C-alpha positions in Angstrom: -27.3 -29.7 10.9 -30.6 -28.2 9.6 -30.1 -24.8 11.2 -30.0 -21.9 8.8 -26.6 -20.4 8.6 -25.9 -17.0 7.0 -23.8 -17.5 3.9 -21.8 -14.3 4.8 -20.8 -14.3 8.5 -22.0 -11.5 10.7 -19.7 -8.4 10.6 -18.0 -9.6 7.4 -18.2 -7.9 4.0 -18.5 -9.7 0.6 -14.8 -9.0 -0.1 -12.2 -9.3 2.6 -8.4 -9.0 2.1 -6.4 -12.0 3.3 -2.7 -11.2 3.5 0.1 -13.6 3.5 3.4 -12.4 5.0 6.5 -13.6 6.8 5.9 -12.7 10.5 2.1 -12.5 10.4 1.9 -12.3 14.3 4.2 -9.3 14.2 2.2 -7.8 11.4 -0.9 -8.0 13.5 0.9 -6.0 16.2 2.1 -3.5 13.6 -1.4 -3.0 12.2 -2.7 -2.3 15.8 -0.1 0.5 16.1 -0.2 1.8 12.6 -3.9 1.6 11.8 -5.6 1.3 15.2 -6.6 -2.3 14.4 -8.3 -4.4 17.0 -7.6 -8.1 17.2 -10.5 -10.5 16.5 -8.7 -13.8 16.8 -5.5 -15.7 16.0 -4.9 -19.4 15.4 -1.3 -20.6 15.9 0.0 -23.1 13.3 3.0 -25.4 13.1 6.6 -24.2 13.9 5.4 -21.0 15.6 3.8 -19.7 12.4 0.3 -18.1 12.4 -2.2 -20.2 10.5 -4.9 -17.6 10.6 -5.4 -14.2 12.2 -8.1 -11.6 11.9 -8.2 -7.9 12.8 -10.8 -5.2 12.4 -9.7 -1.9 10.9 -12.5 0.6 10.9 -15.6 -1.3 9.7 -13.6 -4.0 7.8 -11.9 -7.3 8.6 -8.4 -8.0 7.6 -7.2 -11.7 7.6 -3.6 -12.7 7.8 -1.5 -15.9 7.7 2.2 -16.6 7.7 4.1 -17.7 4.7 3.5 -21.4 4.1 5.7 -22.1 1.0 5.1 -25.8 1.4 1.4 -25.1 0.5 2.1 -22.3 -2.0 1.5 -19.5 0.4 4.1 -16.7 -0.2 4.1 -13.1 0.9 5.6 -10.0 -0.6 9.1 -10.6 0.8 9.3 -14.1 -0.7 7.9 -12.7 -4.0 10.2 -9.6 -3.9 7.3 -7.2 -3.8 3.6 -6.9 -4.2 1.5 -5.5 -7.1 -1.4 -5.0 -4.6 -2.3 -1.8 -2.7 -4.8 -1.9 0.2 -6.9 1.3 0.1 -7.8 2.6 3.6 -10.2 5.5 4.1 -9.6 7.6 7.2 -10.8 10.8 8.8 -7.4 12.5 8.6 -4.9 11.3 6.0 -2.0 13.3 7.3 -2.4 12.0 10.9 -2.9 8.4 9.7 0.1 8.6 7.4 2.3 9.9 10.2 1.0 7.3 12.6 1.9 4.5 10.1 5.4 5.9 9.5 6.0 6.4 13.2 5.0 2.7 13.7 7.6 1.6 11.1 6.0 1.9 7.7 8.1 3.3 4.8 6.7 6.4 3.2 6.0 5.9 -0.6 4.0 9.1 -1.3 3.5 11.9 1.2 -0.1 13.2 1.7 -1.4 15.5 -1.1 -4.7 16.5 -2.7 -5.4 14.4 -5.7 -7.4 15.1 -8.8 -10.1 12.6 -8.0 -11.2 14.4 -4.8 -9.2 12.6 -2.1 -6.3 13.7 0.1 -4.0 10.7 -0.5 -0.8 9.1 0.7 1.0 5.7 0.4 3.1 3.6 2.7 4.7 0.2 2.6 4.5 -1.8 5.8 7.5 -3.7 7.2 6.0 -6.9 5.8 6.0 -5.7 2.2 2.3 -4.8 1.8 1.4 -1.4 0.2 -1.2 0.8 1.7 -3.0 3.8 0.3 -4.4 6.2 3.0 -7.1 8.6 1.9 -9.7 11.1 3.1 -12.4 12.1 0.7 -12.4 15.9 0.5 -14.4 16.7 -2.6 -17.2 15.1 -4.6 -16.5 15.3 -8.3 -18.1 14.1 -11.5 -16.1 11.9 -13.9 -15.8 14.9 -16.2 -14.4 17.1 -13.4 -11.9 14.4 -12.5 -10.7 14.1 -16.1 -10.2 17.9 -16.3 -8.4 18.0 -13.0 -6.2 15.0 -14.0 -5.1 17.0 -17.1 -4.1 19.9 -15.0 -2.3 17.9 -12.2 -0.5 15.3 -14.3 2.2 16.1 -16.9 1.6 14.9 -20.4 3.1 11.5 -21.3 
């Protein structure tokens, strides 16, 4: 009990998304197809639900669990949407967007060059989670971004 334990486990980042969704085991399979995720582990729970699952996408871990309404755990379908978007940087936005759509995601925004210097797209996965897919294509100062925003966005 006196052994030193790292407060942040190896291969983990300080902030890690932990998604709740109906059908978390199916979500894990979808993320493998859509985002080239690799499975780290899964822990089955009661009634065929997934208590905990973990995947690696790129250099980051994504944790998942099924809806457990009896404990207050509700996913986007039960909540009728999600205000959260997971931002995924990739080498090729267009290819990653198409791969996600081909795997069953719904396109929300097709790939386009954005005023902040990213090629950017958005999808919603079949479990109700929103994903931004981006490739950084240009380094810009805050002033350059502000000017580009004025030119790209219509006035309110």
